[in-house]
C-alpha positions in Angstrom: 27.6 134.9 -18.1 29.0 134.8 -21.6 31.9 137.1 -22.5 31.5 139.5 -25.3 32.5 138.3 -28.8 35.6 140.5 -28.8 36.7 139.0 -25.5 36.0 135.4 -26.4 36.7 134.9 -30.1 39.6 137.0 -31.4 39.6 136.9 -35.1 42.1 138.1 -37.6 41.9 138.7 -41.3 44.0 136.1 -43.2 45.3 136.8 -46.7 42.1 135.4 -48.2 40.1 138.2 -46.6 37.7 136.0 -44.5 37.8 136.0 -40.7 39.6 133.2 -38.9 39.9 132.1 -35.3 43.1 131.3 -33.6 43.6 127.8 -32.2 42.8 128.9 -28.6 39.6 130.5 -29.7 38.5 127.5 -31.8 39.2 125.3 -28.7 37.1 127.6 -26.5 34.3 127.7 -29.1 34.4 123.9 -29.4 34.1 123.4 -25.6 31.3 125.9 -25.4 29.3 124.3 -28.2 29.8 120.8 -26.7 28.6 122.0 -23.3 25.6 123.7 -25.0 24.5 120.7 -27.0 25.5 117.8 -24.8 22.1 117.7 -22.9 20.3 117.6 -26.3 22.4 114.6 -27.4 21.6 112.7 -24.2 17.8 113.1 -24.8 16.0 110.0 -26.0 14.8 109.9 -29.6 11.0 110.0 -30.2 9.9 106.5 -31.2 8.1 107.8 -34.2 11.2 109.6 -35.4 13.3 106.5 -34.7 11.0 104.4 -36.8 11.1 106.9 -39.7 15.0 106.8 -39.6 14.9 103.0 -39.6 12.6 103.0 -42.6 14.9 105.5 -44.4 17.8 103.2 -43.8 15.9 100.2 -45.1 14.8 102.1 -48.2 18.3 103.4 -48.9 19.8 99.8 -48.5 17.2 98.5 -50.9 18.0 101.2 -53.5 21.8 100.6 -53.2 21.4 96.8 -53.6 19.6 97.3 -56.9 16.1 96.2 -58.1 14.9 92.9 -56.8 15.2 89.9 -59.2 11.7 88.8 -60.4 
């Protein structure tokens, strides 16, 4: 069960006017998000997506190295 927002993440209004979390709340939020997303990070990458990422890296490296000398 997840605690209500007011119980879990106490915010305050800094002088800039935008909400901010205290250090303990940021720590709790970080642990919660890590626990939430850790199983996703442990999943294997689809081979088609992996190949597309490799192709993107190759294309980017070719662009950064400049045009080929012909």
